N, C-alpha and C positions, 0 to 999 in steps of 0.2 A: 787478911789472912794471914793464918799462926805461918810459926817455922818452918814445921813439918811438912804443912802444905804447902810452903814454898818451895821446900828441898825436893818434895817430889813434883811439881812443877818444872823445875831445873834439873832435874836429874844428880842433883848435888846433897853433899851431906848437911846436916844441921850444922855442924862444927866448923863447916867450910864456909857457910853464912856469917857464924857467930865471928869468926876471922876475918872476914871483908867488914864487919861493922868494926870489931877492935883495929882494925887498921885505918877506919877511917875510910871508908871507900862508900860506905853505905850507912845512912845512918846520921843523927841519931835516930833510931825506930821508936816509935810511938809504943806504949805499954798500957795493957789494960788487966788492972789487978795483977802485974809482973810477967804478964806476957806479951811476947811483942806482936804487934799487929801492925804487918805489912801494907799501907798503903798503893796507889797506882804510883805513884811517882818513885818509890823504893822499889817495886817491881821496873818500871824502866830504867832506872841504876843498874839494879841486878842485870837487867838485857845487857846493859852496854858493860858493865864489868867483864860479865861470861864472853862477852863477841872480842873485844879487845884481846881475852888472857888466849882465847883460842888461836886470836893472830898472832901469838908471840909477846904479848906486853908485860911488862913486868909490874909489880904491885908498886915499886918505887914509880914506874913511869905513871901508871894508874893516879897515883896519888897527887904527882906532879901536874896530870892533865885536870883531877877534878879540882884543886888547887886552884886552878888559872880558870876551870869551868866558874866556879863560883866568885870570879871577881866580876864579873857580868861579860855585859858586850864591850868591853873599852878590850879583851883579848882575844877576840875572835881570830883575828891573824895568827897568835900564836895556837891556839888551837888545831888552826887550820892545816900548820906546818907539822903539828907534833902528829897530827891523824895522816897527815900527806907522806909522813916519816912512816908510822908503821904501814900505810898501805903499801910502799914500797920494798918495803923490808918482808912481807908478807908475801906481793908477788914474786920476787926473790926466791923465798923458799917453795912457792907452787913450783916455780920452773925446774929447781932440783929434785924438786920432789918427784915431779911428772917425767923428769928424764931420770931417774931412779925405778920408777914403776917401770916405763917401758924396757929398761935393761933387764929386768927382772922376768918380764913378759918374754922378753928375748930366750932368754936361758932355760925359760920353763918350756920355750917350743922345741929346741933345743934337745932339752933330757928327754920329751915323749918323740920326735925323734928319735934319739938312741934307743930308745924302749922298743920302738915297732921296726926296730930292724931284725 
């Protein structure tokens, strides 16, 4: 799959994909006549990167996780700890966001009441 197709699939720019490759998060990507050809494994890695990015994991943390992953099954416990830590942080962010949304809804309701007066 070409880089443009991958970019469209994930709704990201081709430069973001190149950046992830430069950072060692994906790849090296196989090339055919100099054109990147993403395979299923590359796409699975892209899924992971975008998922943990959405959850707030930094590039540095992603690199640490991927380096650990590439060491094999002897690092399963360490990988589990990294993912559990990220999950806890994401759940805390979700709780805070949920509270903020609730507060905003209350303020909007208050304004609607005042407008109706």
